[in-house]
Each structure stands twice: as C-alpha cells, then as structure tokens.
N, C-alpha and C positions, 0 to 999 in steps of 0.2 A: 574536422567537422564539416568544412565546406564540401568535401567530397561526399560525405554521407548525405548532406542535404540535397546535393545535385542528383545523387542516386535515387532518392525518394521522388524528386521532381520529375526525372526522366521516366521513372516507372509510372507515375500518375499521368504524364503526358501521353505515353503509349496507350494506357487504358482509356483515356478520354477520347483519343482519336478513334479507337475501335468502337466506343460507345456512341460517338457521334455518327459514325457510318451506319451502325445498327439502327439508330433512331431516325436516320435520314434527316438530320438537322445540320445545317451548314452555317458557317460564320460569313463575314464579309468576303466577297470575291478577292482572291489573291492571298489571303491569310494562310491557306493551306501550304503554299510555297514557303512562306515565312516560318511556319511551324517546322517543316522538314529541314530547312536550313538551320534553324535554331537548334533542333535536335542533333544534327550532325556536328555543329560547333561545340555544343555542350559535351558530346562524347569525346571529342578531341581534347577539350580542356580537362576533362576528368582524368585522362591518361597522365596528366602532369601532377596530379594531386598528391600521390604517394610521396614523391620527391619533395614537393612544395611544403607539405605539412611537417616534414622532418627539418627542412631548412629554415622554417619560420622561427625556430627557437633561437637562432643566432643571427638571422638576417631580417632586419626590420622592414625592408622594402618588400620582401616576400610576404611577410605578415600582413602588410597593408594590402597587397594584391589579393591575398586570400580573403581578407575582410570584405573587400569590394565584391568578390564573387559570392560570399555568404549573403550579403545584402541583396544581391540580384536574385539568389536562390530563394530567399524569403519572399521577395516581390513576386517571383514566378509562382511560388506556391500559393500565394494569395489569389493571383489571377486564375490559376488552374482550379482553385477551390470555388471561385466565383462562377467559372465556366461549368464545373461539375454540378453546382447547385442549380444553375439555370436549366441544365438537362434534366435534373431530378424533378424540378418543379413542373417542367413540361410533361414528364412522365406521370406525375400525380394528377395534373389537370386532365390528361387523356383518360386516366383510370376513372376519374370522377365524372367525366362527360357522359351524357346519355348515348346509348348505342344507336348508330345510324340506322340499324335495321328496325328500330322501334320508334324513333323520333324523326321529325323532319330534318332534312339536310341542313336547313338554316339554323337549327338549334345547335348544331355542332360547329358552326363557323364563329371563331372568336370575334369579339367586338373590335372595331377599328382602334380603340384606345389600347386594348391588350396587344394587338398586333404591333402597334407603334412602339410600345414599351419593349416588346421582345426584340424588334429590329434594333432599337436604340441600345438595348443592353448588349446585344451581340456585337454591335459596332464598337461600343466602349471596350469590350473585352479584346476585340481585334486590334484596336489602337494600342492598348496596353501591351499586347504581345509584340507589336511592331517596335515599341519603345524598348522593351526588354531585349529584343533581338539586337537593337543598336548597341545597348550597353554591353551585351555579351561579346559582340564583335570587337568593340573597343578594348575590352579587357583581354580577350584572346590575343589580340595584336600585341598587347603589352607583354605577354608571357615570353615572347621571343628573346627579350633581353636577359632572361634568367637562365637560358640553356638547361631547362629541366630534362631529367631522364624520364622517359615515358614508360609507364606500366600501370596496370590496373590492380587494385586491392581485392582481397577476397570478397565475394558477393554474398555468400551464405555462411551461417555459423558452422564451424567444424564440429567434430563430435562433442557431445555434451559431457562436461567433466562432472564427476560425482561430487556433490557438495560435502559429503562426509570426509573426503580427503582433506578439506580445509578445516573442518570442525574439530577433528581429532588433535589438532595442533594449536589450539588456542593459546596455551601457555607453555613456554619452553625455556628451561635454563635460568629461571629466576628464583630458585628456592632460597638461596642465600640472601638475596635482596629482600624477599618477602619476610624472612625471619628477622632481618634487621629492622624493617619497618614495624613489624609486630612488637618487637621489644620496645621500640619507642612509644608505641600506642598503649601498651599494656604495662609499662614499667611503673614501679611504685615510688622511685626515688624523687620524682617531681610532682607527687600528688598535691602537695601544698604550694607548688610554684606560683609566685605572684605574676599576674598578667596572663596572657594567652600562650599556651605551649603550642608552637607552630612547627610542623615538620614539612620540609619542602623536598620534593623529588624533582631533580633537575636533569634534563637530558634533551638531545636533539629530537626533532619530529620523527615519529615512526619507531622510536627506540623501545617503546613499551611502558611509558610512564602511567598511562591510564589503566592499562592491564594490570600493572603492579598495584595500583591504588584499589582496583576492583578486587584483587585477590585478598588484600588486607581488609577492605570494607565488608566483604562477605564471609570472612573467616568466622567459624563458630565461636571462638574465644572472644573475638571482638563483639559479636552480637550479644554475648552474655555479659560483657564487661561494661558496655555503655547503655545508659538509659534511653538515649536518643541518638539516632544515626541519620545524617542528612547528606545528600549528594547534590551538588550544584555544578553544572557546566557553565563556566564564566565566559570564556572566549574573549573576543575583542569586538566592540569596546567594553570597558569595565563600567557598567552603569549600576551604581549602588542600589537604587530603588528596585531595579529588576531583580538583582541578586537577593535583596531583602524579601521580595515577594516569593521568589523561588524557595528560599529557606522556610518561610512561613507555610507555603503550600506543602512542602515535604514534611513539616512537623504536624500539620493538620490532616494530611492525607486527602486534601481536596483543594480545588482552585479558590483563589481569593480575588475579590474585586476592589480591594483597598489600593489606593494610589497616593496616599499621604505618607511621607517618610516617617513622621513621628508615630502615626497610628500603627504602621508596620513594625517599627522598633518595639513599641509597647507590647504588641501581641507576641512577638518573638521572645521578649524578656519574660512574659508570663509563662510561656511554654517551656523555657529552659531554666528558669530560676531554680537554683539549687540542684539541677539535674546534671549528671555527667554525660556530656554529649561528644559526639565525633562529627565534625563538619569537614567534608571533602570539597575543596574548591579546585575543580579540574580545568586545566588549560588557562592559566592566568597570564596575561600579557602586560598589564599596566605597571608602570614604574612610578606612578603618582601616589605618594604617601597620603596626601589629603583624601583621595578617593578611598583608599584602604581604611583610613581612620574613620570615615563615615560608617563603614561596615563593622569594624571590630569593636567599636564602643558599646554596641548593643549586645555583644557576646560575652562581656566580662562577668555577667551575673550567673554564668553556668557553674555547676558544682566542681569540686576539686577533682583533678584527673581528666578534665575535658581536653580534647585535642582538636587541632585544625591541621588537616593534611592537604598540602598544596602540590599541584603538578604544574610545571612551567618549563619552557625551553630556555629561559634566560636566568642566569645566576644572579644578575642584578635585581631581578624581581624578588627572588628569595631573600636577598639582603634587605631590600626595601621593606619587606614584611616582617623584619626582625625575627627571622626564623631561629628557633631554638636549636634545631638540628637540620642540616642540609645533607641530602643523600644524592650523590652524583651517580646517575644510572648510566653505566657504560655500555659499549657495544657487546653483542653476544660473542663469546669466544669462537674462533675459527671452526673448531670441531663441532660445536653446538650448531653453528650455522649450517654446516654440511649435513649434520644429522637431520635438522629440521627440513632442509631442502629435500633431502632424499625421502623423508617420510611422506611428503606431499607429492613430489614429482614422480616417484616410483610406486605410489599406492596401488596395490593390486596388480602390479606388473610381474611378468615371469622373471626367473633368475637369469635367463639368457639375455633378456632385454636390459636388466639392471647391469649385468656385467659389461655389456656393449657400451653403455652410456655413462657409467659411474664416474669415470675420470673427467669427462667433459662436464658432468654435473658438479663436481667439486670445484672446477675452475669458475663455473657460472656462479655458484654460491659464494665464492671468495670475492666476487665483484660487488656483492651486496653490502660489503663493509660493515657487517655486524648488525644491520638494521632488520629486526624481525619482520616488519611490514614488507620490506623489499624482498626478503627471502620467501615469504608467503606468496607474494605476487609472481615472482619468477618460478617458484615451484609449481604454482597453479598453471602458469602459462605453459611450462614444459610438459605438463600432463597431457596437453592436447597435441604434442608433437610426437610423431611416431618413428621418425627415422633419424639417423645420425647426422645427415646433412642439415636438417632443420635445427638441430641442437648446435651444430657448429656455426650456423648463421647467427644465432642469438649470441653465442660466445664472442664472435668477431664483429658484432654490430658496431657501426659508427656511433651509436648512441652513447657508448661507454667513453668515447673520446671527447665528447663535447665538454667545454670548460666553463659553460655559463650556468650550470645547474645550481639551483638553490634547493632548499628543503622541499619546496612545493613542486619541483620538477625532477622527480626521481627517475633515473634511467629505467628502473624496473617497471614503473607505472607506464612510462612512455612505450616501452617495448610491448607491454600487455595491451595497451590501448591500440597501437598500430596493428596489432595482430587481429583486432576485431573486424568483422564485416561491417559495412556501412550502417545497417539498422541498429546494431548493438552499440556502435559509437554514439549514435544519436540518443539512444535510450540511456546510456551512462551519463553523457554530458548534460542531459536534461536535468539530472538529479542535483545539479548545482543550484537549482531554484529553491531547494529546501534549506532552511537555516541550519547552521552547524549543530550537531548533537540532537537534531530533531528525529524523533521516532517516525519512521516511514511505514505507513500501512500499505502492504503489498497490493491488495485489491485496488486501492485508490491509485497507486502508482501505475498499475497496468491500465486502468481506465484513462488516466492522464496521457499515457503513451498512445493509447488508441485515439484519443482526441487530437493528437498531433499527426495522425496517420503514419505512425512509425511501425505499425504491426500488420500492415496489409500483406496477406499471404498469397503467393501465386498459385499455391496448391489448393486454394479454397478452404484452408483449415480455419478453425475458430480463432478469432483474434485474441480472445482471452487465453486460449491454450498456447498460442505463439508467445504472448506476453509472459506467461509463467515460465516457459522454456528460456526466453531471453533473460529473465531475472535470475533463474537458477544458474545459467551460464555465467552471468556477471558475478553472482555471489561466489561461485566456485573459483573464480579468478581473483578473489579477495578484494573486490571493489565494495563489498558490503560486509558488515559484521554485526555482533550482538543480536543474533537471531532469536526470535521468540516463535514458538510453534504451537499449533493447535493439537487436539487430542489424536489426530491422525498423523502427526509428524510433519505436516506442511508448514512452511515458514509463513507467518502472517504479519510479522513486524520485524524491522531491522534498523540499523543506523549505518552511517558512513564514518570512517575514521577521518579526523580533521585534516590529515595530510591528503587523503584521497579527495576530500571535499575541496581543498585548496587547488588540487590538480584539475578537478572538473571545472572550477571557476576560471582557471587559467585557459582551459580549452575553449570556453564559451566567450571569453574576452568581452565582458560587460553585456552579453546577451541574456544571461541569467542574473537577476538582481535581487538582493535582499535590501528592502527599503524600510527604514525605521522612522516612525512618526516624530521622534525627537531629534532627528538629524538637522543640524543648523542649515546645511546647504541643500535641503530637500527641494526647495522650489527652483533652484538654479542648477540642479544636477543634470548636466547635459547628457550624461550616459543614458538617461531615461529615453532619449530620442532613439537610441540604437537598441534599447532593451526589447526583447521579445518575450521573455518570461520573467515574472516578478512575484515575489512574496512581500507583502506589506505587513509590517508588525505595528499594530496600534497599541502603544505601551500603556496608555491610561494616565501617564503622568502629565500630559498636556492634552487639551482638546485638539481634535484632529485638524491639522493645518495642511493636509495633503493637497498638492496641486497636480491635477492629472492632465494638464493641457499638452504635455509632451509625450503622452503615453499611447498615442493613437496606433502604434505598430505592435502593441502587445498581442501575443497569442495565448498567454497564460496569465491569470491574475488570481493569486491565492492570498486571502486576507486572514491574518492571525490576530486574535484579540488577546493581548497579553495581560491586560488589566481590567478596566471597567467594562462590564458586559454591555453597557449602553454606548460605548464608543461607536461612532458611526463612520462608515466609509462614504465619501461624497457621491451618492447615487444620482445627484442632479447633473453629473457630468457623464452619464451613461453613454451619450452619443459619441464619446471619444473612442469607445472600445469596439469599433466596427469589425476588427479582424480577430477578435477573441475566439479561441477554440475551447478554452477551459476557464471557468470562473467558479471560485470557491469562496462563499461568504458565510460558511457555517459558523454557528454560535453568535451571530449578530443579534443582540437584543434590542436593536433600535428599528429594524425593518418591520413595518406594518404591511406594506404592499410593495411589490416590485414595479418599477416604472414600465410603462407601455413600450418604451424604446427598446427593451430587451428583444422584442420581436424583430428588430432590424439586425440583430447579430446573426446573420445568415451562416456564418462559419462555425457557430457555437455547437460543441459536441458534448460538453461536460458542464453541468450546472448543479452545484451542491449548495443547498440552502438548509441543510439539516441543523436542527437545534436552534433555528431562528424562531424562538418560541412565541414572539409577538406577531408573526406573520399571519395575516388573516386571509389574504386572497392572492391568487396568481392571475396576471392579466391574460385575456383571451389571445393576445398577440403571441403568446408562447407557441401556439399552434403553427406559426410561421417558421419555426426552427426545424426545418425538415432534415437537417443533418444531426440533430440531437441524438446522442447515444445513451447518456446517463442523466436522469433527473432524480435527485435525492432530496426529499423533504421529510425525512424521518424526524420524529420528535418535534414537529411544528405543531404544538398542542392546540393552537387556535385556528389552524387551517381546516376549514369545513368542507371544501370540495376542490376538485381539480377542474381546469377549464374544459368546457364541453368539446372544444376543438382538438383535444389531445389525441383523438383518433387519427389526426393527420400526421403524427410523428412516426412515419413508417420505418425510420431507422433506429427508433428507441429500443435499446437492448436491456437497460436496467432501470426499472421504475421502483424506487424504494420509498415507501410511505408508512412503514411501521411506526407506531407511536403517535399518529395523527388522531388524537382522541375524539375530536369533534367530527371526524369524517365518517360518521356512523350510518349515514343514509345510503352510502354506496359509491361506486365509481361511475364516471360518465358512460352513457351508452356509446358503444363503438370501440371500447378497449379491445374487443376481439379482433379488430383490424390491425393491431400492433403485432404483427406476426414475426417481427424480429426479436421480440422480448426473450431474454434469457433469465432475467430476475424479475419477479413480481413479489415484493416482500410482504404485501398484504392485499389480497383480493377480498374486498368487503362485499358480501352478498347484499344486494340492494333490497329496499323495501318492496313488499309485494305489489303495491299499487303505483310504484314509481314508473312513469313512462319514459323518463329521461335518464334512468340509471341502468347500469350493466347487470344483466342476468348471468347466472352461473354457466348457462349453456354457451355463452360467448367464448369460454375458455377452450372450446373444442378446436379452434383454429390456432391456438398458441402452442404449436407443436415443438418449438425450439426451447421451451422453458427448461432451465436447469434447477432453479430454486423457486418454490412457490409456498406462500402461506395463505390459507383461506380462513377468514373469520366470518362469524354470523351464520354458520351453517344451520342454526336453529330456525332460520327464516325460510329454508328450502322446503317447499310444500310436500314433495314426495320423491320417491326413488327415481321415477322417470326423469324428473327435472335434473337431479344430480347426475344421472347416468350420461346426460348430454354433455357434461364436461369432458368426458372421455379420458379420465386420468389413466385408465388402463392402457391407453395407446401412446402415452407420452414416454417414448423410449429414452429421451435425453434427460428426463427429470431425475435428479439424484437427491434433492432435499425437499421434503414436504412437511408442512405443519397444518393440522386440521383442528379448528376450534369450533365446538358445537354449541356455543352460546347463540342466542338465548335459549334456555331449556324449554322443551315442548314435549309432547307425548312420546314416551320411550319407544313405542312401536315404530313411529315415523322416523325417529332418530336412528334406530338400528337399520331400518331399510335404506335410509340415506347413506349411512356409513358403509353398508354393503355395496352400494352403487359407486362408492368412491374408492374402490380397490385400485391401488397404484400398480404401475408396471413392475415386473420382477427386477428391473435394473436399479430400483431405488436403493440409496445408500443411507439416508438419514430420515427418520420419521419422528414427528412429535404429535401426540394426541392430547387434547385438553378439553375439559368440560364434557366428557362423554358420560352422561348420566343414565346409563342403562345397565341392567344386571349382566346380560350376556354380551360378550365381545363379538365383533364382526367375524364371520367365518374365516376371512383371509388372515386374521391374526391368530387363529387357532390351527392353522396349517403352515407348513414351511413354504409359503408362497412368495417370500421375499428373500431369496438366497443370497443377494448381494448386500443386505442390510448390515451396516457396521455400527450405527448409533440409533438408540430408541429412547424416547422420553415420554413417559405416561404421567399425567398430572390432573388433579381435580376430577377424577372419575369416581365420584363419591358413592355410587350405587353398585359398583362392581364388587362382588363378594369373593372372587378368586382371580388369580393372575393367569393369563394365557400361557400356553406351553412354549415359552420363549427359548428354552434350552435347545430346541431343534434348529434354531437359526445358526447356520454354519460359520458365518463371518462376523457375528455380533461381537463388538469390542467394548462398547460403553452402554450401560443400561442405568437409567435414572427413573425412579418411581416415587411420586410425591402425592400426598393428600388422597390416599385411598382409604376413606373412613370406614368402609364396611369389611375390609379384609382382616380376618382374624387368624387365618392359618395359611402358611406357605409351605408346600411340600412337593411330593412327586409330580403333581400336575404342572408345576412351574418348570420342572426339568424337561418335560416332554418325554417321548418314548421312541421316536423314529430314528435315532442315531446312537452310535456306540459311545459317543462322548457328549455329555450335556454341557452346553456353553463351551464349545471347544476353543474359541478364540477370545472369550470374555476377559478383559483386563481391569475394568473399573465398574463397580456395582455400588449403587447408592439407593437408600431408602430414607425418606424424609416425611415427617408428619403422618405416620401410619398409626393413628391414635388408638385403634382397637386391636392392633396386631399383637397376638399373644404367643404364638408358637411357630418355630421355624425348624423344619427337618430337612436335612440333606444326607442322603445315603448313597453309597456306591454299591449298587446291587449287581450281582452276576458279572463282576469285573468291569462294569460301566464306570468310566471316570467322570468326575464332575468338576467343572471350572478349573482345568489344569493350568491355565495361563493367568489366573486372577492375581493382580498386583495390589489392588486397594479396595477396601470395603468401608463405606461410610453409612452410619445409622444415626439419625438425629430425630429427636422429638417423637419417639415411639415408646411411651412410658410403660406399656404393658408387656413388652417383650422382655423375657427373663434371661435368655441365653442365645449365644451365637453357636451354630453347629460345631461340634468338636472337630469335624473333618476339615473345617476352614481354620480353626485355631491351631491345629497341629501340623499345618502345611509347612514343608521345607522346600525352599527357603520361605521364611514367614511372610504372610500377607500383611500389608500395612493396614491396620484396622483403626478407624476413628469412630468411637461410640460414646455418646454423652452419658454413659453410666460409669461410675468411678472404678468399678472392679475390672473393667475392660479397657479403660482409657489409655493405659500404657502399652497395650499390645502393639507389636509391629513386626 
C-alpha cells in the first residue's frame, strides 16, 4: 500500500509543479531544488516496493520500514494538498478581482495583509517540504540493509474482467450440504423439542459457511415453513444489546432507537411469541456462555419448530451454544475446485486457449486447498492473464511457499492484490474502513475514493467513470460479493466477504479503524494516532464518551448511529480534523447547526449530512471549502436555505438537496457558477420577486450535468425564461426530473414544457404534476431515441397517453395518477416503427381511477412489447380486462393485478 500511496503523491507532485509554472507562482527560493531531489529519491525508493511488500509478511523490520514510508507519504499528501489549495485560492481570487482594463491598477493590488499571509503560507509549505525530504533521505538510506530487488509494479489497470464471469459461480458443489441443513430446519421429529434447537455450521474462513446458510435461508420451503425469518451478522465482539436490536429491526422491518436491554427483549418476545421462527447468527466468535445466555433467554417463547442456525469458524463456539446438530463444512473436492476455477478463468475463451492453459490451471486450482473463496480469487486473477508465462509465474510464485499464513492471509488474495496497479490497491484497501458485513453503496464509495484523490485520470476522463471501472475490476476479481443491481443491471450495492475484509485490514495496518463507543480502551487507543480513516459506531447503549484528541491525522471520518438517533458526535472538537477529506455524519438527530470551524477544513472534499433532520442552517464558512466535491443534505427537513457563498465552491460536482422540504424559496443566486456540477438533485425555481435567489436561466452554464431535478416549474413566467436553461444543449445529461408545481394556467405550463425539451441523449425522464390536456410536442415524437426509463405521474388533466411505443430503447415505463385517462389503445403504441415498445421489459399502471378499457392489437404483422417481462396494475378499479395478447404470451409475462381473477397469472 505504501507503493500505491507514493504513486499518487508523485503524480500529484508532477501536476502541481506544472500548475505552478503555468500560474507563475513560486515558493521560497531553493525549494525547487529540494522538490526535484525529493522526486528523484522517491522514484528510487518506489523501485524497491514490489519486493518489500512481499517480504513484509514474514520480516517485521521490512514491515516497520514500509510503515515509516507510508507515514511520510501521508504527510507529503497533506502538504501537496495544502499547496494545491493555495494555488486554487489564488486562481479564485484572480477570477473575482476587477479587470485591470476597467478598474484602476491600485484596485488589483492585494493588501499588505493578504500579501504577508501568502508569503507566510508559501514559506510554511516550503519548510514542510524540506522536512519531508530529510525524512525520505533517512528512510532511503535505511533500505540498503535489506538488499531489495528493484522493479516497478503495474501502473495502469489491465484489461477489464467481465463481472458475469464471477457471478455465474456464486454457489458450487454444496447440494448435499444444503439438503442436510434443510432436513434439520424442516424436520418434524423435534417440533416439540424443549429448549432452543440450534444448528451450527462449522468450517474455516472462506469455505462457504455463509453461502450455505443463505441457500437455506432463501429456500422456498424454508420461507413457507417459518412464520418469521431473521438474519443477523454477529462477528466480533459479541455485544448482546446490538444483536438484540438487530433482531428487533429485522422483525419490525425498520430501525429501532431502543437501547435498554429489557425493552428490547420485551419487544422481541412480543414479536415471536408462539411464532415459528428461524434465526441465523452469522459469523459467531465468542466462547463466553454468559453472553450467549443473555441473548437466548428472550428467544424461548417462540413456537414449536423454531430454529437457530449458526455459522462459526470454531467448533468450541458450537459446543458452547449447546448445538443440537453440528455440521462440519469441508473443503470442496479436487474436481469441484478445478471445475469452478475453469468456469471463471476460461469464461468466454477459445478452445485453443483453454487447451494451452488447462493443465497449468488445474495445478493452480489444486493450490487453493478446497477453499471456494480462494478458487474464485485465483480464477478471476487468471482471467486477466493472456499468456502461458504469466500463468506459470502465478503457479510458481513464492507466495505459495510462505509458512506464516493465517486465514486472513490467503496466498490467493495476496497474489490478486499484488497484481493490481497502485490506484486499485488504494481503492481496495480503503474499504477496510467499512464495518464487517456492511452494505456498501457504490455511488458513495466512488465519491469517497474521489475525495482521497485516488481517481485522478491522466487522460482527462470523468473521475466517476474511472471509479466505476475500478469498482467493476475489483468486483470481477472477487474482492466484493452480494451484489444488488438497479433496473438497468448496474451494481448499486455490495458487501465484502469477512475474510476479504480481514485481509484489507491487514494491509492497512491500523490506518483504517472501526471505533466503537462502548470500547473500554477507547480514550487510550494509541492506534488512533496512526489512523487515517475511521468509522465510529455510536451504539446508543452509553452516552458518547468519545475522545478525539488523537485523531488529528484523520482523512476520513464516517459516523454510524447504531442506536439512539439523538446520540451525538463531539462536534465541539471539530478543530482536530484539519486534514479531513471526507466526513459523513448522516442520520445525526442532534445536529442543529454545523460549527463555523468546518470552514477551516481546506482539504475536505466529501460532506454528507443527509437525514440530519434537525439541521436548521449551514455556516457561511462552508464557502471556504474550495476543494469540496460532494455536499449531501438530502432529507434535512428543517434546512431552509443554502449559504449565499456556495457559488465559490467551483470544484463542487454533486449537490444533493432532495427532500429539504423547507427550502421552497429557491437556491442562492450564483449557483450557475458551479460549472463542475454533475449532479443537482433538486433545482428549486426561485420566487419571482427574490433578488438573492437563483433563476432558472442560471442553468445554462451547467453544461456538465449528468443528473438534474427541477421543481417549482409552475413559478416560471413564460417559455422565454425556461428556454434560457438550454436543456436541449446539455449533451451529458442522462437523468432528468421535471416537476410543474405549483399549478398555473395550462397555456403557460405547456409553453414552458415545450421550452424544456431535453437533449436526445437523455436516458431517464420523470414528469410530475403536468396539469395540461395536451402533452408537449417532444413527447409525441420519437425525439428521445436513447430513453430507457420513463415515469409519468400526477398528470391529472391528460386524457390520453403519448405514443410511447415509438421509443426504441425504452425498458421501464411507470404511469401513475392519470385521473382523466379512460382508454388506452393504438395511440399509446405509436405508428412510426415496425415493433411497438421493442425493448420494454417492465410496465406499471397505478391509481388510474377512470381507466376502463385497454386494447392491444398486432396489426399488419406489427409486434407489440415482445420483450415484456412484468406487468403491474394497481388501484385501477374500472379496468375489466388485460389484453389477451399479453395474457397468452409465451413464455408467460409475470402479471401483478389487484383483481382476484388475474392475481395468480404469471
């Protein structure tokens, strides 16, 4: 990881030198020489890293040497970011200064105070660079004792592996084990068994215990057999109150703010009393019977036939829990391992390539010792290797010979990790900051990577695009699992296997920390001083006792509220976090206002305050955060406005304010200057008479937008004003939502809608509260050829639907609250193409209260909805029939209709 950090630092150093030359800004005399010498030394040191990172596994001195270099790399990154920020602020000041051609020369001369601060700031940076150079020189001199072999690692990602190669092999060779567990879960011989019937699955890490438990938990017979099914990831430490709360939340289907054990137990007992339940406790480590007893006592009131299914690596844990049945999960048989490896490694390859590499592949698979996780990791790694020499290098790697491996140090994972280029190494190891079994939101993950400067692209490509490619590459190498996808098939959420998470934490060596409020040694935890990325879990069982005095080096702070929503993080110590790049305080119910000190966080790039529902105001000092890329205040219900100075955040890429219900007056004037914006989740059209609010015409400059929601379109006075937004010219825009409240004269609304015609590249469109009989012309023509999703709702005066069947790529169509529509027929199908709705997969009608008749005919050989997979109709009481053409489709369409006679169709 030290190599990856230095790679990023050297890249930034080169960019800054070029930027300084371009801006004709210099540091203190003589520092340029230090910078060149520092760069040369770092390049030499980097050549030793590939060998050093492998040797650190068994050589403690090498590990210490690498740790020193990592600390230096972090220091260097902080200084470079300070330097970069100084240059950026100079650029902003020049942009805001009056033009010399229009003002007196004296008006452009900075005040003596400003000049002094600039010189002092540059001198401070120069001194820090000199100190870092001294540390690097000392560390480089120490490297001679280790006799490293010099070579450079890969700089850029190799060919992208297809994620489907991994997904097709989620479960392999566990049919007998699954059937055994199912018999234990569904068996009737112990229905009246006294006490808790506990089944334990025991096996080493990565063997497939959780996967086997998931197979049983999600089996159709199990779903039908049990009244309640609960899944809880326990992990280490075993905290009864946290597990009790997780059980209650699973039973209730919503979060709980209870933190009293007796209250939790009572609620659980009320929910399971007399009910046959299945409780899965995944990844149990504790051998303390007293802790287990606190949990099991409240489960005894369940109905006959209830089961507890436990997964653990330790047989003594299963015995401590008085398991009724213990199932030892063994390694995959040799042939199964080889078959699984081949399926992944040779996915999509030619027969000639398979024949050339098959024998080597068998030998590599044999080295995985029957561990499915290792097989997947190696299979995924070999997918990126094209020639026989690369395969032989993996087979003969010294990693297989190391004798110090534990379960957390799998040779397969190490080989996969060492094969990654530096940026991907950083992106993977950063994920150690997330707690075990935590669902990871991919968009958030990419923004956090951005905030750490891991995604800078030399080719000038979008950071978000690079981040998505990095994630997919890591996912395809089996570093992630349990993927959840959106309607377009993109992965939106995932998890990490606990073995992979352990491996990531080993790599970061206390740089990524999970800190829990109830840890006894929290205040004296010296590792916090070395920590760079931390997740703090406020459990709710105790009032926050967090001490943040040792946290001044943090780059990431993520706060998770596991219990009471009013638990507070000590914001009075904000000044400690001067080096933060990312801060996530989402869901904090105690924050009313953010301290002014946040404006001193010059490095901050990611600030998430979403669902801080008591937040009333943001300080104007936020405008000082010129590096900020993401500001998320969604669902801050009491937040009435954004700071007026927000226009200074020229690097802001994602402004997310949806759900700020009191922010109805509009956005601050000057939002149009935020030309880096990619996401504007809610542009609120300002009041007509507001001189300090943003007008819709300011959107003309936001040419980089990818996602945009506009609300309050009823306030737009005429088409001319709307046309100034220039939506038709926004080529990058792929997601658009138009909300036409408050309602006004239909003629004006239609003209405004006409003027808001989007660019043909648009992929997703949502129209709400369009209270006009006629649709805009651009919806009546195939003017959106790239559209894949369309949502129409609360268009209460529209009497017919537009000819949407002509949209060639439309896959999802949802129509709601069309109170005047009585008939849907040929006009809906369109007429300009040979196939109506050629790509449509999902169709939904909800609250069509006057809809009586629906006709679908295939006339003159014209096909209708040939790809339709699902149809949903709800709360449309007057509709009497679904077209026979759709009912008789083969294979059958999955139809969900809230009328009894159709409800079973599928």
